[in-house]
N, C-alpha and C positions, 0 to 999 in steps of 0.2 A: 380714405386710403387706410385709415385706421380701422374703420369699420370692415374693410376687405380683410385686413390682415387677421382680425379677430374671427371672422367667419372661416378662414382658411384653417386657423387652428382648432376651431371647433367642429370642423367637418371631420369627425372620426367615425364615420359609420352610424352604428346605433348607439354609440356611447358617448356620454358627455364628459366634459372635463373633469368633473368631481369623480366620476367612477374611475377613469383612468388613473388619476392620482391616487386614489383609494387602492387600487389593485397593486400599484407600484409601492406604495408605502407598506403594505402588507407583505409583499415580496422581500422589501428591504429588512423588515423586522424578522421574518423568518430566516433569511440569508445571515443575519446577525448570529442566530442561534447556531447556523451550520458553520460559521467562522469559529464561534465558541466551542462547538464540538470537536472540530478539528484540532483546535489548539489543545484542549484538554487530552485529546486521545492520542497525540502524536509529540509526545515529550522526548526529544532525543535528536540525534544528528540529522535525521532525515525530515525533521520539520522544517517546512518552508512558507515563510509569511507570504511571499508573492502569490504562491499557489493558493494559499487560504483567501487571500484578496480576490483572487481570480474567481474563486467559487462564489463570492458575493456578487461579483459583476456578471457572472454566468447566470446566477438566479435572475437577477433584475433584467439582463438583456432577454432571457427566454420569456419572461413576463410580457416584455414590449413586443416580442415577436407574436406571441399568442394574441395580444390585444389587436395587432394590426391584421392577423390573418381571421380571426373571428370565426364566422360560419361561412367564409368565402372559400369554396373548394378550389376555384381556379386560382386564387391568390395563394393558397397553401401549397399547390403543386409547382407554382412558380418559386416559392420560397424553399421548396425542397430542391428544386433543380439549381437554383442560385447557390445554396449551401453546398451541394454536392461537389462542386469544383475546388472546394477549401480542403487542403490536406493538412492534418494535424501530426506533426511529427515528434511532438514532445514525449519522452520517455516516462512511463509511470514508474515512479519509484517504489511504490507500495501498492499491494492489491487493493488495500483500503481506500486509496485515492480513487479507484474507479467507482466505489460505492459513494463517495462524496459528490463526484461528477454527476451521476445519474441522481443523486438526492437533489442536488441544485437545479437539475434539467425538469425533473418531475415537479419540484416546488413551483418553477417558474411557470409550469404548463397549469398547474392547479390555480394559482394567483392570476394568471392571464385570463383564464376561463371562468373566473369567478367563483371557484369551488374553495372558498376560504376555509371551510370546516374540514374539508379533506386534507388540505394543505397543513392547517395547524395541528390537527389530531395525528396525522402521519409524522409531522415534525416532532412531536412531543414523544411518539413511541420510538423513532429512530434515535432521537436524541438520548433517551434513556438507556437504549440497548447499547449504542457505540460508548456510552459513558461507563458501562458496566463491563462490557466485554472487549472495548477498544484497546485496552492495555495489555491484553493476552500477547505474549511473544513466543515463538518457537523456541523449542530446545535446541540450541545451535549444536551442529554437528561438528565433530572434531576430526581431524586427519592426523593419524599418528603414523609418522613416516621413519623407517628405520633402514639404514644402510650398513651392511656388515660383510664380513667375509663369508665365502660359501660354506666353509665348514660349520658355521653357526646357524645355517638355515633352520634345521630341525629344532634346535635348542630356542631359537626365537619364537618359533610357532608354538612350541610347548609352553614357553613362558607366557605368551599373550593369551593361551587358553587357560593357564593357571589363574591368571589375573581378572580375565574379563569373561571366561567360558565362551558361550556364544553370542554374547552381547557385542563383541568387536567382530566387524565384518571385513574380511579380507577383500579389498576391492582391486589392488593391483599387486603383482609379483613380478618384479624384473631381476633377471638373473644373468650373470656372465661367467665366464670360467673361473674367475677369482672372486667375484662379488655377487651380493643379492640384496635387492630393495624391496621392503615390504611397506605397503600403504593400508592402514586399517581405517575404519570408518566406525565411529562410536559417539555417543551422545555426551555432552559436557557433564551432565550429571553422573554418569557411569564411571567417567575419568576421574572425577572428584572423589567418588567413593572408594575407589580403588587406591587412593593417596592417603587415605586415613588410617590404613592399618599399620603405620610405622614406616617401612620402606616404600618409597615411591617406585612407580613402574620405570621412570627414566633410571633411577639408581640400580634397579634390578637389570635393565638391559645393558647398561655400561659395566656391570659385574661379570657379564658374560665374556667380555673380552674382545677384541678385534672389531669393535664398534666405530665406524667412521663417523657417523653423525645420527642424531635422534631429534626429529622435529615434531612439533605439535602446531596444527595450522587449524584455525577456526574457519568454518563454513558458515556463511550468514545469508539467508535469503533476501535481507533488506539490502538496498543500495544506498549507500551514503551520498549526500550531496556534496 
């Protein structure tokens, strides 16, 4: 009985147990560098430890799948058919998360097929690239919202042009018989520079008189967890 069980475990196509363990170990080591890269390049509210651990598991799982498939075309088609019924509905919080998912899958394919050199060299290049450029963030867009009386319509437009010229884009303009609402879009950098010259833009707006409210809203492409 014991011999039968050992034969069942060792019957893995053309691969022996040592080769299987080696490929899984290499994929685990590279998966740790993926984990480390994700942790270093995602310092903020969007960082998810669970997703990071899932990347490591995805790398090892893909390696195991590639070991099972090998060069068997029929088995590979069956595996694709089995995986096609699985639906993934987890929302991607950051576009960089897609890069890490593909990185984990490609690493698993390389290790599962025995191409350790491609997996290791590719990991080194991607790790260095994401370490350097992974912290780059977008210049957050600001929405400058002004609601005032109708008589101030032209004065508000002139004031915004005086402070920002063409760097503030008028996105929405709502008017009624007695009031007018303006929504300007500009970058945070432009808004900060406008406030360094003594009088801030909000003070200048309220000095016009008849201002109901003046709001500044930040738009961010990243979704916080």
